[in-house]
HTML snippet that shows the backbone in 3Dmol.js (N, CA, C, O; Angstrom):
<script src="https://3Dmol.org/build/3Dmol-min.js"></script>
<div id="view" style="width:600px;height:400px;position:relative"></div>
<script>
const pdb = `
ATOM      1  N   MET A   1     157.294  73.207  54.861  1.00  0.00           N
ATOM      2  CA  MET A   1     157.353  73.177  56.565  1.00  0.00           C
ATOM      3  C   MET A   1     156.625  71.731  56.325  1.00  0.00           C
ATOM      4  O   MET A   1     157.000  70.563  56.432  1.00  0.00           O
ATOM      5  N   TYR A   2     155.128  72.516  55.863  1.00  0.00           N
ATOM      6  CA  TYR A   2     154.182  71.615  56.552  1.00  0.00           C
ATOM      7  C   TYR A   2     154.212  69.927  55.693  1.00  0.00           C
ATOM      8  O   TYR A   2     154.068  68.795  56.154  1.00  0.00           O
ATOM      9  N   ASP A   3     154.396  70.289  54.667  1.00  0.00           N
ATOM     10  CA  ASP A   3     154.850  68.615  53.880  1.00  0.00           C
ATOM     11  C   ASP A   3     156.112  67.659  54.955  1.00  0.00           C
ATOM     12  O   ASP A   3     156.062  66.541  55.466  1.00  0.00           O
ATOM     13  N   ARG A   4     156.912  68.482  54.952  1.00  0.00           N
ATOM     14  CA  ARG A   4     157.964  68.143  55.978  1.00  0.00           C
ATOM     15  C   ARG A   4     157.932  67.095  57.048  1.00  0.00           C
ATOM     16  O   ARG A   4     158.285  65.953  57.342  1.00  0.00           O
ATOM     17  N   LEU A   5     157.040  68.598  57.618  1.00  0.00           N
ATOM     18  CA  LEU A   5     156.556  68.035  59.139  1.00  0.00           C
ATOM     19  C   LEU A   5     155.892  66.357  59.211  1.00  0.00           C
ATOM     20  O   LEU A   5     156.296  65.335  59.766  1.00  0.00           O
ATOM     21  N   LEU A   6     154.358  66.753  58.127  1.00  0.00           N
ATOM     22  CA  LEU A   6     153.512  65.783  58.217  1.00  0.00           C
ATOM     23  C   LEU A   6     153.971  64.513  57.691  1.00  0.00           C
ATOM     24  O   LEU A   6     153.400  63.556  58.214  1.00  0.00           O
ATOM     25  N   LYS A   7     154.931  64.191  56.711  1.00  0.00           N
ATOM     26  CA  LYS A   7     156.198  63.230  56.354  1.00  0.00           C
ATOM     27  C   LYS A   7     156.787  62.592  57.984  1.00  0.00           C
ATOM     28  O   LYS A   7     156.348  61.617  58.592  1.00  0.00           O
ATOM     29  N   HIS A   8     157.480  63.171  58.232  1.00  0.00           N
ATOM     30  CA  HIS A   8     158.028  62.996  59.879  1.00  0.00           C
ATOM     31  C   HIS A   8     157.030  62.073  60.406  1.00  0.00           C
ATOM     32  O   HIS A   8     157.100  60.845  60.452  1.00  0.00           O
ATOM     33  N   ILE A   9     155.912  62.989  60.870  1.00  0.00           N
ATOM     34  CA  ILE A   9     155.177  62.799  61.788  1.00  0.00           C
ATOM     35  C   ILE A   9     154.707  61.311  61.253  1.00  0.00           C
ATOM     36  O   ILE A   9     154.791  60.422  62.100  1.00  0.00           O
ATOM     37  N   GLU A  10     154.219  60.933  59.942  1.00  0.00           N
ATOM     38  CA  GLU A  10     153.755  59.521  59.266  1.00  0.00           C
ATOM     39  C   GLU A  10     154.791  58.683  59.238  1.00  0.00           C
ATOM     40  O   GLU A  10     154.681  57.481  59.480  1.00  0.00           O
ATOM     41  N   THR A  11     155.853  59.252  58.946  1.00  0.00           N
ATOM     42  CA  THR A  11     156.892  57.708  58.112  1.00  0.00           C
ATOM     43  C   THR A  11     157.456  57.671  60.003  1.00  0.00           C
ATOM     44  O   THR A  11     157.492  56.463  60.242  1.00  0.00           O
ATOM     45  N   ASP A  12     157.787  58.274  61.049  1.00  0.00           N
ATOM     46  CA  ASP A  12     158.018  57.448  62.545  1.00  0.00           C
ATOM     47  C   ASP A  12     156.758  57.256  63.220  1.00  0.00           C
ATOM     48  O   ASP A  12     156.782  56.954  64.413  1.00  0.00           O
ATOM     49  N   ASN A  13     155.482  57.414  62.517  1.00  0.00           N
ATOM     50  CA  ASN A  13     154.555  56.887  63.745  1.00  0.00           C
ATOM     51  C   ASN A  13     154.469  57.338  64.873  1.00  0.00           C
ATOM     52  O   ASN A  13     154.221  56.566  65.800  1.00  0.00           O
ATOM     53  N   ILE A  14     154.658  58.782  65.112  1.00  0.00           N
ATOM     54  CA  ILE A  14     155.025  60.029  66.398  1.00  0.00           C
ATOM     55  C   ILE A  14     153.270  59.872  66.641  1.00  0.00           C
ATOM     56  O   ILE A  14     153.097  59.836  67.859  1.00  0.00           O
ATOM     57  N   LEU A  15     151.658  59.747  65.756  1.00  0.00           N
ATOM     58  CA  LEU A  15     150.808  60.613  66.463  1.00  0.00           C
ATOM     59  C   LEU A  15     150.332  58.672  66.922  1.00  0.00           C
ATOM     60  O   LEU A  15     150.629  57.662  66.285  1.00  0.00           O
ATOM     61  N   ALA A  16     149.688  58.770  67.974  1.00  0.00           N
ATOM     62  CA  ALA A  16     149.041  57.462  68.309  1.00  0.00           C
ATOM     63  C   ALA A  16     147.806  56.819  67.292  1.00  0.00           C
ATOM     64  O   ALA A  16     147.219  57.533  66.480  1.00  0.00           O
ATOM     65  N   VAL A  17     147.549  55.550  67.446  1.00  0.00           N
ATOM     66  CA  VAL A  17     146.426  55.173  66.065  1.00  0.00           C
ATOM     67  C   VAL A  17     145.277  55.585  66.519  1.00  0.00           C
ATOM     68  O   VAL A  17     144.268  55.296  65.876  1.00  0.00           O
ATOM     69  N   GLU A  18     145.159  56.467  67.907  1.00  0.00           N
ATOM     70  CA  GLU A  18     143.532  56.748  68.253  1.00  0.00           C
ATOM     71  C   GLU A  18     143.770  58.232  67.824  1.00  0.00           C
ATOM     72  O   GLU A  18     142.830  58.942  67.469  1.00  0.00           O
ATOM     73  N   GLN A  19     144.764  58.572  67.860  1.00  0.00           N
ATOM     74  CA  GLN A  19     144.637  60.343  66.867  1.00  0.00           C
ATOM     75  C   GLN A  19     144.058  60.205  65.968  1.00  0.00           C
ATOM     76  O   GLN A  19     144.553  59.481  65.104  1.00  0.00           O
ATOM     77  N   PHE A  20     142.582  60.894  65.691  1.00  0.00           N
ATOM     78  CA  PHE A  20     142.096  60.493  64.124  1.00  0.00           C
ATOM     79  C   PHE A  20     141.872  62.080  63.452  1.00  0.00           C
ATOM     80  O   PHE A  20     141.646  62.233  62.251  1.00  0.00           O
ATOM     81  N   GLY A  21     141.960  63.089  64.309  1.00  0.00           N
ATOM     82  CA  GLY A  21     141.860  64.405  63.754  1.00  0.00           C
ATOM     83  C   GLY A  21     143.331  64.887  63.143  1.00  0.00           C
ATOM     84  O   GLY A  21     144.391  64.463  63.604  1.00  0.00           O
ATOM     85  N   PHE A  22     143.259  65.697  62.199  1.00  0.00           N
ATOM     86  CA  PHE A  22     144.547  66.493  61.622  1.00  0.00           C
ATOM     87  C   PHE A  22     145.377  65.244  61.004  1.00  0.00           C
ATOM     88  O   PHE A  22     146.607  65.215  61.025  1.00  0.00           O
ATOM     89  N   ARG A  23     144.732  64.415  60.560  1.00  0.00           N
ATOM     90  CA  ARG A  23     145.444  63.170  59.595  1.00  0.00           C
ATOM     91  C   ARG A  23     145.134  62.983  58.175  1.00  0.00           C
ATOM     92  O   ARG A  23     143.942  63.065  57.878  1.00  0.00           O
ATOM     93  N   THR A  24     145.979  62.748  57.241  1.00  0.00           N
ATOM     94  CA  THR A  24     145.459  62.558  55.712  1.00  0.00           C
ATOM     95  C   THR A  24     144.624  61.666  56.209  1.00  0.00           C
ATOM     96  O   THR A  24     144.973  60.964  57.158  1.00  0.00           O
ATOM     97  N   SER A  25     143.260  61.547  55.579  1.00  0.00           N
ATOM     98  CA  SER A  25     142.511  60.546  55.109  1.00  0.00           C
ATOM     99  C   SER A  25     141.946  60.062  56.334  1.00  0.00           C
ATOM    100  O   SER A  25     141.917  58.850  56.545  1.00  0.00           O
ATOM    101  N   SER A  26     141.485  60.900  57.180  1.00  0.00           N
ATOM    102  CA  SER A  26     141.415  60.606  58.358  1.00  0.00           C
ATOM    103  C   SER A  26     140.626  61.834  58.945  1.00  0.00           C
ATOM    104  O   SER A  26     141.041  62.956  59.238  1.00  0.00           O
ATOM    105  N   THR A  27     138.843  61.065  59.065  1.00  0.00           N
ATOM    106  CA  THR A  27     138.420  62.299  60.173  1.00  0.00           C
ATOM    107  C   THR A  27     137.778  61.949  61.474  1.00  0.00           C
ATOM    108  O   THR A  27     137.894  60.734  61.636  1.00  0.00           O
ATOM    109  N   THR A  28     137.159  62.504  62.452  1.00  0.00           N
ATOM    110  CA  THR A  28     136.791  62.315  63.473  1.00  0.00           C
ATOM    111  C   THR A  28     135.369  61.629  63.595  1.00  0.00           C
ATOM    112  O   THR A  28     134.956  60.757  64.360  1.00  0.00           O
ATOM    113  N   THR A  29     134.738  62.368  62.516  1.00  0.00           N
ATOM    114  CA  THR A  29     133.749  61.650  62.346  1.00  0.00           C
ATOM    115  C   THR A  29     133.215  60.877  61.453  1.00  0.00           C
ATOM    116  O   THR A  29     132.064  60.974  61.029  1.00  0.00           O
ATOM    117  N   THR A  30     134.057  60.054  61.122  1.00  0.00           N
ATOM    118  CA  THR A  30     134.378  58.252  60.384  1.00  0.00           C
ATOM    119  C   THR A  30     134.962  57.518  61.254  1.00  0.00           C
ATOM    120  O   THR A  30     134.470  56.833  62.151  1.00  0.00           O
ATOM    121  N   LYS A  31     136.409  57.743  60.853  1.00  0.00           N
ATOM    122  CA  LYS A  31     137.636  56.514  61.871  1.00  0.00           C
ATOM    123  C   LYS A  31     136.900  56.601  62.976  1.00  0.00           C
ATOM    124  O   LYS A  31     136.191  55.603  63.110  1.00  0.00           O
ATOM    125  N   ALA A  32     136.763  57.506  63.944  1.00  0.00           N
ATOM    126  CA  ALA A  32     136.627  57.756  65.630  1.00  0.00           C
ATOM    127  C   ALA A  32     135.154  56.859  65.882  1.00  0.00           C
ATOM    128  O   ALA A  32     135.043  55.982  66.739  1.00  0.00           O
ATOM    129  N   SER A  33     134.154  57.254  65.013  1.00  0.00           N
ATOM    130  CA  SER A  33     132.623  56.685  65.097  1.00  0.00           C
ATOM    131  C   SER A  33     132.531  55.070  64.866  1.00  0.00           C
ATOM    132  O   SER A  33     131.907  54.295  65.591  1.00  0.00           O
ATOM    133  N   TYR A  34     133.293  54.725  63.694  1.00  0.00           N
ATOM    134  CA  TYR A  34     133.556  53.130  63.451  1.00  0.00           C
ATOM    135  C   TYR A  34     134.664  52.622  64.442  1.00  0.00           C
ATOM    136  O   TYR A  34     134.646  51.395  64.535  1.00  0.00           O
ATOM    137  N   LYS A  35     135.616  53.232  65.201  1.00  0.00           N
ATOM    138  CA  LYS A  35     136.220  52.905  66.319  1.00  0.00           C
ATOM    139  C   LYS A  35     135.571  52.374  67.535  1.00  0.00           C
ATOM    140  O   LYS A  35     135.723  51.342  68.189  1.00  0.00           O
ATOM    141  N   LEU A  36     134.535  53.761  67.664  1.00  0.00           N
ATOM    142  CA  LEU A  36     133.772  53.512  68.902  1.00  0.00           C
ATOM    143  C   LEU A  36     132.932  52.198  68.484  1.00  0.00           C
ATOM    144  O   LEU A  36     133.126  51.181  69.150  1.00  0.00           O
ATOM    145  N   ILE A  37     131.962  52.162  67.362  1.00  0.00           N
ATOM    146  CA  ILE A  37     131.366  51.094  66.957  1.00  0.00           C
ATOM    147  C   ILE A  37     131.778  49.916  67.390  1.00  0.00           C
ATOM    148  O   ILE A  37     131.358  49.332  68.389  1.00  0.00           O
ATOM    149  N   ASP A  38     132.964  49.393  66.320  1.00  0.00           N
ATOM    150  CA  ASP A  38     133.340  48.329  66.641  1.00  0.00           C
ATOM    151  C   ASP A  38     133.458  47.872  68.500  1.00  0.00           C
ATOM    152  O   ASP A  38     132.894  46.925  69.048  1.00  0.00           O
ATOM    153  N   ASP A  39     134.396  48.927  69.148  1.00  0.00           N
ATOM    154  CA  ASP A  39     134.724  48.448  70.174  1.00  0.00           C
ATOM    155  C   ASP A  39     133.218  47.943  71.155  1.00  0.00           C
ATOM    156  O   ASP A  39     133.252  46.849  71.717  1.00  0.00           O
ATOM    157  N   ILE A  40     131.911  48.871  71.283  1.00  0.00           N
ATOM    158  CA  ILE A  40     131.087  48.472  71.591  1.00  0.00           C
ATOM    159  C   ILE A  40     130.359  47.099  71.000  1.00  0.00           C
ATOM    160  O   ILE A  40     129.770  46.416  71.838  1.00  0.00           O
ATOM    161  N   LEU A  41     130.353  46.625  69.563  1.00  0.00           N
ATOM    162  CA  LEU A  41     130.220  45.444  69.185  1.00  0.00           C
ATOM    163  C   LEU A  41     130.931  44.478  69.698  1.00  0.00           C
ATOM    164  O   LEU A  41     130.435  43.355  69.789  1.00  0.00           O
ATOM    165  N   ASN A  42     132.124  44.716  70.095  1.00  0.00           N
ATOM    166  CA  ASN A  42     133.044  43.903  70.482  1.00  0.00           C
ATOM    167  C   ASN A  42     132.411  43.302  71.956  1.00  0.00           C
ATOM    168  O   ASN A  42     132.035  42.186  72.313  1.00  0.00           O
ATOM    169  N   ALA A  43     132.484  44.463  72.531  1.00  0.00           N
ATOM    170  CA  ALA A  43     132.238  44.386  73.884  1.00  0.00           C
ATOM    171  C   ALA A  43     130.738  43.284  74.108  1.00  0.00           C
ATOM    172  O   ALA A  43     130.796  42.301  74.846  1.00  0.00           O
ATOM    173  N   LEU A  44     129.631  43.618  73.436  1.00  0.00           N
ATOM    174  CA  LEU A  44     128.537  43.176  73.231  1.00  0.00           C
ATOM    175  C   LEU A  44     128.378  41.898  73.018  1.00  0.00           C
ATOM    176  O   LEU A  44     127.706  41.062  73.622  1.00  0.00           O
ATOM    177  N   ASN A  45     129.219  41.808  71.888  1.00  0.00           N
ATOM    178  CA  ASN A  45     129.488  40.213  71.481  1.00  0.00           C
ATOM    179  C   ASN A  45     129.810  39.128  72.648  1.00  0.00           C
ATOM    180  O   ASN A  45     129.311  38.010  72.770  1.00  0.00           O
ATOM    181  N   ASN A  46     130.844  39.805  73.526  1.00  0.00           N
ATOM    182  CA  ASN A  46     131.487  38.944  74.386  1.00  0.00           C
ATOM    183  C   ASN A  46     130.926  39.057  75.922  1.00  0.00           C
ATOM    184  O   ASN A  46     131.526  38.843  76.975  1.00  0.00           O
ATOM    185  N   LYS A  47     129.488  39.490  75.679  1.00  0.00           N
ATOM    186  CA  LYS A  47     128.437  39.638  77.002  1.00  0.00           C
ATOM    187  C   LYS A  47     128.923  40.592  77.810  1.00  0.00           C
ATOM    188  O   LYS A  47     128.670  40.436  79.005  1.00  0.00           O
ATOM    189  N   LEU A  48     129.557  41.549  77.499  1.00  0.00           N
ATOM    190  CA  LEU A  48     130.243  42.572  78.677  1.00  0.00           C
ATOM    191  C   LEU A  48     129.114  43.922  78.834  1.00  0.00           C
ATOM    192  O   LEU A  48     128.343  44.365  77.983  1.00  0.00           O
ATOM    193  N   MET A  49     129.280  44.252  79.866  1.00  0.00           N
ATOM    194  CA  MET A  49     128.021  45.656  79.871  1.00  0.00           C
ATOM    195  C   MET A  49     129.245  46.987  78.997  1.00  0.00           C
ATOM    196  O   MET A  49     130.415  47.366  78.937  1.00  0.00           O
ATOM    197  N   VAL A  50     128.069  47.182  78.556  1.00  0.00           N
ATOM    198  CA  VAL A  50     128.557  48.289  77.990  1.00  0.00           C
ATOM    199  C   VAL A  50     127.792  49.940  78.465  1.00  0.00           C
ATOM    200  O   VAL A  50     126.588  50.128  78.639  1.00  0.00           O
ATOM    201  N   GLY A  51     128.682  50.774  78.567  1.00  0.00           N
ATOM    202  CA  GLY A  51     128.312  52.290  78.850  1.00  0.00           C
ATOM    203  C   GLY A  51     129.174  53.003  78.085  1.00  0.00           C
ATOM    204  O   GLY A  51     130.124  52.757  77.342  1.00  0.00           O
ATOM    205  N   GLY A  52     128.445  54.174  78.560  1.00  0.00           N
ATOM    206  CA  GLY A  52     128.946  55.421  77.748  1.00  0.00           C
ATOM    207  C   GLY A  52     128.733  56.864  78.851  1.00  0.00           C
ATOM    208  O   GLY A  52     127.893  56.976  79.744  1.00  0.00           O
ATOM    209  N   ILE A  53     129.949  58.015  78.371  1.00  0.00           N
ATOM    210  CA  ILE A  53     129.382  59.318  78.928  1.00  0.00           C
ATOM    211  C   ILE A  53     129.901  59.952  77.721  1.00  0.00           C
ATOM    212  O   ILE A  53     130.857  59.453  77.127  1.00  0.00           O
ATOM    213  N   PHE A  54     129.270  61.136  77.276  1.00  0.00           N
ATOM    214  CA  PHE A  54     130.044  61.374  75.750  1.00  0.00           C
ATOM    215  C   PHE A  54     128.932  63.046  76.403  1.00  0.00           C
ATOM    216  O   PHE A  54     127.775  63.384  76.655  1.00  0.00           O
ATOM    217  N   CYS A  55     130.438  63.603  76.380  1.00  0.00           N
ATOM    218  CA  CYS A  55     130.738  65.540  76.625  1.00  0.00           C
ATOM    219  C   CYS A  55     131.147  66.343  75.081  1.00  0.00           C
ATOM    220  O   CYS A  55     131.997  66.224  74.198  1.00  0.00           O
ATOM    221  N   ASN A  56     130.057  67.145  75.369  1.00  0.00           N
ATOM    222  CA  ASN A  56     130.375  68.252  73.713  1.00  0.00           C
ATOM    223  C   ASN A  56     131.504  68.968  74.495  1.00  0.00           C
ATOM    224  O   ASN A  56     131.312  69.404  75.630  1.00  0.00           O
ATOM    225  N   ILE A  57     132.863  69.090  73.750  1.00  0.00           N
ATOM    226  CA  ILE A  57     133.702  69.555  73.759  1.00  0.00           C
ATOM    227  C   ILE A  57     134.169  70.657  72.949  1.00  0.00           C
ATOM    228  O   ILE A  57     135.317  71.100  72.978  1.00  0.00           O
ATOM    229  N   GLN A  58     133.058  71.152  72.095  1.00  0.00           N
ATOM    230  CA  GLN A  58     133.096  72.081  70.667  1.00  0.00           C
ATOM    231  C   GLN A  58     133.613  73.155  70.720  1.00  0.00           C
ATOM    232  O   GLN A  58     134.213  73.693  69.789  1.00  0.00           O
ATOM    233  N   LYS A  59     133.390  73.745  72.181  1.00  0.00           N
ATOM    234  CA  LYS A  59     133.554  75.189  72.248  1.00  0.00           C
ATOM    235  C   LYS A  59     134.757  74.870  73.839  1.00  0.00           C
ATOM    236  O   LYS A  59     134.736  75.759  74.690  1.00  0.00           O
ATOM    237  N   ALA A  60     135.457  73.946  74.028  1.00  0.00           N
ATOM    238  CA  ALA A  60     136.084  73.901  75.082  1.00  0.00           C
ATOM    239  C   ALA A  60     137.469  74.997  75.128  1.00  0.00           C
ATOM    240  O   ALA A  60     137.776  75.615  76.148  1.00  0.00           O
ATOM    241  N   PHE A  61     138.339  75.112  73.606  1.00  0.00           N
ATOM    242  CA  PHE A  61     138.994  75.442  73.944  1.00  0.00           C
ATOM    243  C   PHE A  61     138.874  77.480  73.596  1.00  0.00           C
ATOM    244  O   PHE A  61     139.843  78.202  73.361  1.00  0.00           O
ATOM    245  N   ASP A  62     137.828  77.796  73.655  1.00  0.00           N
ATOM    246  CA  ASP A  62     136.955  79.195  73.637  1.00  0.00           C
ATOM    247  C   ASP A  62     137.223  79.850  75.489  1.00  0.00           C
ATOM    248  O   ASP A  62     137.419  80.918  76.068  1.00  0.00           O
ATOM    249  N   CYS A  63     137.062  78.365  75.810  1.00  0.00           N
ATOM    250  CA  CYS A  63     137.079  79.003  77.252  1.00  0.00           C
ATOM    251  C   CYS A  63     138.719  78.907  77.957  1.00  0.00           C
ATOM    252  O   CYS A  63     138.891  79.234  79.131  1.00  0.00           O
ATOM    253  N   VAL A  64     139.726  78.481  77.191  1.00  0.00           N
ATOM    254  CA  VAL A  64     140.778  78.448  77.844  1.00  0.00           C
ATOM    255  C   VAL A  64     141.631  79.683  77.817  1.00  0.00           C
ATOM    256  O   VAL A  64     141.779  80.490  76.899  1.00  0.00           O
ATOM    257  N   ASN A  65     142.198  79.658  79.103  1.00  0.00           N
ATOM    258  CA  ASN A  65     142.631  81.672  79.468  1.00  0.00           C
ATOM    259  C   ASN A  65     144.106  81.365  78.169  1.00  0.00           C
ATOM    260  O   ASN A  65     144.996  80.607  78.553  1.00  0.00           O
ATOM    261  N   HIS A  66     144.198  81.827  77.105  1.00  0.00           N
ATOM    262  CA  HIS A  66     145.400  82.213  76.253  1.00  0.00           C
ATOM    263  C   HIS A  66     146.453  82.432  76.953  1.00  0.00           C
ATOM    264  O   HIS A  66     147.381  81.657  76.721  1.00  0.00           O
ATOM    265  N   ASN A  67     146.675  83.415  77.921  1.00  0.00           N
ATOM    266  CA  ASN A  67     147.533  84.201  78.178  1.00  0.00           C
ATOM    267  C   ASN A  67     148.661  82.699  79.105  1.00  0.00           C
ATOM    268  O   ASN A  67     149.794  82.258  78.911  1.00  0.00           O
ATOM    269  N   ILE A  68     147.522  82.373  80.111  1.00  0.00           N
ATOM    270  CA  ILE A  68     147.936  80.606  80.723  1.00  0.00           C
ATOM    271  C   ILE A  68     148.728  79.743  80.050  1.00  0.00           C
ATOM    272  O   ILE A  68     149.800  79.263  80.420  1.00  0.00           O
ATOM    273  N   LEU A  69     147.752  79.460  78.374  1.00  0.00           N
ATOM    274  CA  LEU A  69     148.488  78.523  77.607  1.00  0.00           C
ATOM    275  C   LEU A  69     149.671  78.864  76.641  1.00  0.00           C
ATOM    276  O   LEU A  69     150.326  77.993  76.069  1.00  0.00           O
ATOM    277  N   LEU A  70     149.914  80.366  76.493  1.00  0.00           N
ATOM    278  CA  LEU A  70     150.985  81.016  76.180  1.00  0.00           C
ATOM    279  C   LEU A  70     151.935  80.482  76.826  1.00  0.00           C
ATOM    280  O   LEU A  70     152.712  79.658  76.344  1.00  0.00           O
ATOM    281  N   THR A  71     151.955  80.876  77.904  1.00  0.00           N
ATOM    282  CA  THR A  71     153.464  80.621  79.165  1.00  0.00           C
ATOM    283  C   THR A  71     153.340  78.949  79.674  1.00  0.00           C
ATOM    284  O   THR A  71     154.153  78.485  80.473  1.00  0.00           O
TER     285      THR A  71
END
`;
const viewer = $3Dmol.createViewer("view");
viewer.addModel(pdb, "pdb");
viewer.setStyle({}, {cartoon: {color: "spectrum"}});
viewer.zoomTo();
viewer.render();
</script>
């Protein structure tokens, strides 16, 4: 089932290109980092102002009320 679902998702381009996790040959620590750095460098090269706000949401799912989520 997993293989069929994954093939469907990849063949029909269901996930956005910005979705780095849960994809074959893609991790948030590599591709997402490269994309962020590329966007920042492009903005700086175009003499645009660059700022960032970073939030650590690593444990965010632990705070979700699972009863509400399942409903």
